[in-house]
N, C-alpha and C positions, 0 to 999 in steps of 0.2 A: 098721409102726406107722402109724396114720392121723393126719392133721394135724387140729388143732382146727378146728371149723367157723368159717367167715368170718362175723362178726356182721352183715355187710351183705348176705349172700346170702339171698335170699328164696325160693329154689327149694323148692317143695312146700308153702309156707305162704302161702296167698292173703291172709289177713288181714294178716300181717306185710308182705307185698309191697305191699298197699294203703296201709298206714300209712307205709311207707318212701317210697312214691311221693308221698304227701301231704307228708311232711317235706321231700323234695327240692323240691317245688313251692313250699312256704313259704320255704325257704332262697333259692330263686331270686327270689322276690318281695321278700324283704328285701334282697338284693343290689341289685335294681333300685331299691328305695326309697333305699338309701344313695347310689346314683348321682344320683337325682333330688334328694335333699336337698343334695348337694354342688353342684348347679347352681342352687339357690335364690338369687334376687336380690330385694332389697327396694328400693323407690323411695320417696323422700319429697321433698316440696316445701315451700317457705316463701317469705315475702315476695312473695305473690301470684304464685307460680310462677317468680319470678326466680332462685331458688336451688333446684337439683335435686341430690339426692344419691342414689347407688346404692351398696348394701352387699351383702356376701355374707351367708349365713345366720349366720355367725360374727361378723358386725358389721364385717368388714374393708371399708374404703372402697375402692370400685372405680371410682367415677365422681363427678365434681363439676362441675356446670355453673353458672356465674354469669353471668347476663345483664348486659351492660354497664350497664343502668339500675340494677342493684342496687348499683353503686358509689356511687350518690348517697345510700345509706343511712348512710354513715359506717362506720368500722371496727367500732365496738361493736355497732351494729345488724346489720351484715353478719355478724359473728361469731355473734351470737345466732341469726340466720336459718340459718346453716350448721348450728349445733347442733340447732336445731329440725327442720330437714330430715333430718338424720342420725338423730335419734330416731324420726321418722316412718318412715324407711326401715327401721330396725331392727325396729320393730313390724310393718311390712309383711312383712319376711322371716320373722319369727317366726310370723306368721299363716299364711303360705304353707307353711312347714315343718310347722306344726301340722296344717294341712289334709291334708298328705300322709301324716302319721303316723296320723291319726284312725282310718282303717279298720283299722289293724293293732292298735290298742289298745282298740277298741270292745268293751265287755262284759268287759274284764279289770280287774284291780286298778289298772292304769295309767290307766284311763279317768276323767278328771276330771269327766265329765258323768254319772257313775253316779247313778241315782235309786232304787236298791234299799235305801237306808238304810245302806249300808256307809260306814264312816268313812274319810276320806282321811288319810294319814299325812304 
């Protein structure tokens, strides 16, 4: 009795082999993208650069620098500056992640910049 053909064997079918090789390359590229997105960091500043916040792509605070001169702002204004810097950092991280993903979604239904008249959902 013969065993069923391995669906991933491309012996004898050049077109299938080419398609499978392309799939493997795409998969490797996506794995690399995942690693790059995991390393995305955003930075935001407020209060004339006296407050600096660093966040991950998920928005997790990973750094906060408060210049001693920022202490003169008072607690309410300092808190507002931290929130402002964090929001800027989150936007920065979002933009960096978006820039990384853009080549992978260009021309697909996920492409938010489509100009072919397709409706976004």
